[in-house]
C-alpha positions, -999 to 999 in steps of 0.1 A, spaced: 398 -475 -484 370 -496 -499 349 -493 -467 352 -455 -466 319 -442 -479 316 -404 -482 290 -381 -496 295 -344 -505 269 -317 -502 266 -280 -500 286 -262 -473 254 -258 -453 247 -296 -455 283 -306 -447 291 -280 -420 263 -258 -408 238 -286 -403 263 -306 -383 277 -277 -362 261 -286 -329 274 -322 -330 309 -310 -342 311 -285 -314 300 -310 -288 327 -335 -299 353 -308 -301 347 -295 -266 345 -330 -252 380 -337 -267 394 -305 -254 381 -312 -219 389 -349 -217 418 -356 -241 452 -342 -230 466 -344 -266 438 -323 -279 441 -298 -250 478 -295 -256 474 -289 -293 449 -261 -288 469 -244 -261 502 -247 -281 486 -229 -310 472 -203 -285 507 -198 -270 525 -196 -303 500 -173 -320 490 -150 -292 516 -154 -264 510 -126 -239 488 -108 -264 492 -87 -295 507 -53 -288 505 -20 -307 537 -11 -325 529 24 -338 547 34 -370 532 64 -389 541 79 -423 554 111 -408 566 125 -442 530 123 -456 517 139 -424 542 167 -426 559 158 -393 596 156 -384 610 122 -373 613 135 -337 576 146 -337 566 112 -351 586 94 -324 569 114 -297 535 108 -312 541 70 -315 554 67 -279 524 86 -266 499 66 -287 513 33 -275 510 46 -239 474 56 -245 467 21 -260 482 4 -230 459 24 -207 430 8 -225 444 -27 -233 460 -35 -199 429 -27 -180 398 -50 -175 378 -19 -186 383 -30 -222 361 -60 -215 324 -54 -215 322 -78 -185 352 -62 -167 369 -96 -163 398 -97 -188 425 -75 -203 428 -72 -241 455 -99 -241 434 -123 -221 404 -117 -245 427 -125 -274 437 -158 -258 401 -167 -251 390 -158 -286 415 -180 -303 407 -210 -281 370 -205 -287 375 -202 -325 397 -234 -325 372 -254 -304 339 -242 -317 348 -233 -353 342 -196 -348 336 -169 -322 322 -134 -325 331 -101 -309 309 -70 -306 325 -36 -299 299 -14 -281 307 21 -269 300 20 -232 309 50 -210 322 41 -175 333 63 -146 370 63 -143 377 49 -177 392 73 -203 381 53 -234 345 40 -240 353 12 -265 345 -23 -250 348 -58 -264 322 -85 -258 330 -121 -269 301 -141 -282 303 -179 -283 295 -193 -318 265 -213 -303 247 -181 -296 247 -171 -333 220 -191 -350 190 -189 -373 161 -169 -358 128 -186 -353 106 -179 -371 129 -173 -401 128 -136 -413 108 -133 -445 128 -123 -476 162 -127 -460 189 -154 -466 202 -166 -433 227 -195 -429 240 -205 -395 228 -173 -380 246 -151 -407 225 -130 -431 238 -128 -466 228 -103 -493 225 -109 -530 263 -104 -535 273 -130 -509 283 -103 -483 276 -111 -447 254 -81 -436 241 -91 -402 242 -119 -376 215 -131 -352 227 -133 -316 206 -152 -292 202 -139 -257 213 -162 -229 184 -182 -214 172 -170 -180 173 -195 -151 141 -216 -150 132 -209 -187 154 -235 -203 125 -248 -223 116 -216 -240 134 -205 -272 159 -177 -265 152 -143 -279 177 -130 -304 189 -97 -318 198 -88 -354 232 -70 -353 246 -55 -385 283 -62 -392 286 -25 -402 266 3 -389 241 15 -415 245 51 -405 282 54 -397 298 24 -415 316 15 -383 324 -22 -378 300 -36 -352 309 -73 -352 341 -93 -358 336 -129 -370 366 -149 -361 
């Protein structure tokens, strides 16, 4: 190993600064190397399979219910969940079911290092539930330009003084013909400041 020369730095120097190159190489391997493709898809199949399913099991004694009432509640809740999860209405783009979104999320996380999911409330005609899921490629989360004054942002993630990730900066996709211009971005808080609701999942 005499010729193996390495140099350690901060996490930002070792990982964040090299993310674009690491992602390019990783995607190139996934698209052009069958062994790499097989490894990623094997993990996807073994971890996700057809998709994670709800297996409802409530503490009926604490809730003051009988076991029969609990069984009926659990069966109905799982049925309601399937109404949302097995429809493409759970996807903000109306393309995938919940299981397919999970499959795409794990592949994106394994190839790109991470993936983000926002969970907007978006009413639609004919849809009983308004919760939607939008997957965001890791490339679209990056430091805003110009850098926001007085805020610590690393790789598109804003950190507070305690080290907690409080917000991410999601770049909007470039419009056709404007590839030279810098994309606009939005600051999205991980938790809603008013409600405390989780807005973004960082996978």
